[in-house]
C-alpha positions as a printed NumPy array, in Angstrom:
array([[  0.071,   0.016,   0.148],
       [  1.01 ,   3.211,  -0.545],
       [ -0.044,   6.724,  -0.012],
       [ -0.323,   9.554,  -2.839],
       [ -1.943,  12.584,  -2.061],
       [ -3.988,  11.588,   1.323],
       [ -5.331,   8.581,  -0.533],
       [ -4.88 ,   5.065,  -0.046],
       [ -3.87 ,   3.424,  -2.672],
       [ -3.982,  -0.45 ,  -3.195],
       [ -2.477,  -1.827,  -5.994],
       [ -5.156,  -4.566,  -6.787],
       [ -4.365,  -5.6  , -10.752],
       [ -3.735,  -9.21 ,  -9.452],
       [ -6.499,  -9.469,  -6.534],
       [ -9.031,  -8.132,  -9.211],
       [ -7.559, -10.148, -12.472],
       [ -6.03 ,  -6.992, -14.129],
       [ -3.182,  -7.009, -15.953],
       [ -1.546,  -3.351, -16.455],
       [ -0.798,  -4.564, -20.451],
       [ -4.338,  -5.358, -20.78 ],
       [ -5.492,  -3.436, -24.293],
       [ -9.158,  -1.816, -24.245],
       [-10.18 ,  -0.544, -27.535],
       [-12.889,   2.475, -26.582],
       [-15.836,   3.105, -28.587],
       [-13.773,   6.075, -30.02 ],
       [-11.209,   3.866, -31.193],
       [ -8.674,   4.654, -29.068],
       [ -6.585,   2.042, -26.893],
       [ -6.627,   2.44 , -23.499],
       [ -4.741,   0.295, -20.778],
       [ -5.213,  -0.009, -17.049],
       [ -2.525,   1.774, -15.249],
       [ -3.845,   1.572, -11.316],
       [ -7.047,   1.559,  -8.873],
       [ -6.978,   4.311,  -5.914],
       [ -9.336,   3.412,  -3.38 ],
       [-10.325,   5.699,   0.006],
       [-13.126,   6.219,   2.31 ],
       [-14.545,   9.348,   1.963],
       [-17.492,  10.928,   4.639],
       [-19.862,   9.047,   1.902],
       [-18.267,   5.818,   1.708],
       [-16.11 ,   3.853,  -0.32 ],
       [-14.922,   4.999,  -3.894],
       [-12.541,   3.353,  -6.17 ],
       [-10.741,   5.431,  -8.795],
       [ -9.776,   3.236, -11.815],
       [ -7.355,   5.419, -13.794],
       [ -6.515,   4.507, -17.824],
       [ -3.474,   5.806, -20.176],
       [ -4.389,   6.086, -24.039],
       [ -1.121,   8.035, -25.538],
       [ -3.304,   8.977, -28.164],
       [ -5.741,  10.781, -26.371],
       [ -6.243,  14.896, -26.404],
       [ -9.14 ,  17.014, -25.985],
       [ -8.148,  18.977, -28.984],
       [-10.871,  18.353, -31.816],
       [-12.929,  15.664, -29.395],
       [-16.357,  15.577, -29.283],
       [-17.265,  15.633, -25.978],
       [-20.119,  12.981, -26.348],
       [-17.74 ,  10.505, -27.818],
       [-15.292,  11.039, -24.854],
       [-18.335,  10.702, -22.169],
       [-19.165,   7.378, -23.958],
       [-15.601,   6.216, -23.41 ],
       [-15.609,   6.802, -19.858],
       [-18.512,   5.167, -19.633],
       [-17.514,   2.311, -21.361],
       [-14.589,   2.543, -18.954],
       [-16.755,   2.07 , -16.225],
       [-19.58 ,  -0.403, -17.207],
       [-17.214,  -2.469, -19.499],
       [-14.463,  -2.614, -17.233],
       [-14.644,  -1.294, -14.177],
       [-17.589,  -3.214, -12.791],
       [-16.625,  -6.174, -13.745],
       [-13.132,  -5.862, -11.728],
       [-15.427,  -5.019,  -8.674],
       [-14.397,  -7.959,  -6.009],
       [-17.558,  -9.991,  -5.26 ],
       [-18.211, -11.073,  -3.024],
       [-16.403,  -8.389,  -1.237],
       [-17.184,  -4.102,   0.233],
       [-19.176,  -2.385,  -2.917],
       [-17.912,   1.445,  -3.805],
       [-20.388,   3.833,  -3.436],
       [-18.796,   6.032,  -6.382],
       [-16.397,   5.146,  -8.899],
       [-13.928,   7.485, -10.69 ],
       [-12.668,   6.556, -14.262],
       [-10.119,   8.564, -15.538],
       [ -8.319,   8.904, -18.985],
       [ -4.805,  10.206, -19.514],
       [ -2.479,  10.493, -22.393],
       [  0.013,   8.949, -19.918],
       [  0.873,   7.95 , -16.911],
       [  1.091,  10.499, -14.175],
       [  1.3  ,  10.447, -10.26 ],
       [ -2.13 ,  11.063,  -8.5  ],
       [ -3.182,  14.603,  -7.998],
       [ -0.227,  15.846,  -9.974],
       [ -0.923,  18.625, -12.605],
       [  1.231,  18.699, -15.488],
       [ -0.169,  20.703, -18.603],
       [  1.681,  18.537, -21.236],
       [ -0.713,  15.91 , -19.793],
       [ -4.332,  15.668, -20.985],
       [ -6.703,  13.703, -18.528],
       [-10.477,  13.918, -17.686],
       [-12.098,  11.786, -15.051],
       [-15.886,  11.513, -14.565],
       [-17.649,  10.349, -11.584],
       [-20.571,   7.239, -11.595],
       [-22.398,   5.539,  -9.076],
       [-23.449,   2.243,  -9.371],
       [-27.552,   1.269,  -9.864],
       [-28.603,  -2.296, -10.807],
       [-25.003,  -3.628, -12.164],
       [-24.886,  -0.658, -14.054],
       [-22.33 ,   2.956, -14.043],
       [-24.99 ,   6.113, -13.897],
       [-22.841,   9.396, -14.469],
       [-22.893,  11.678, -11.847],
       [-21.868,  15.351, -11.966],
       [-18.128,  15.45 , -10.349]])
């Protein structure tokens, strides 16, 4: 376990069946790979942050709806299937996509990064305004 920006981080790849080299083809055609999963307990409950990297990711000329479809896809098709069952279920999932690996909480203007929050209802990710 390591501490990153006040967030307890646990590399869950092995225990959750994740492989860092696993390529995920997004609806936009971008290819993303899992980077890390961070977790913490806030006043509102357990939160998992699934972080992905897509080297070709940019927001320049990017269609907002397409970007949201990619994030929702990562939540529904990847994050949900990697939650431990049985096990503690998160109150919220945060999905982030970046153009390269970046330490959590660090800002680098050379790195494109977006993230959105979702709650899980009936085995589906529901977007929450973050």
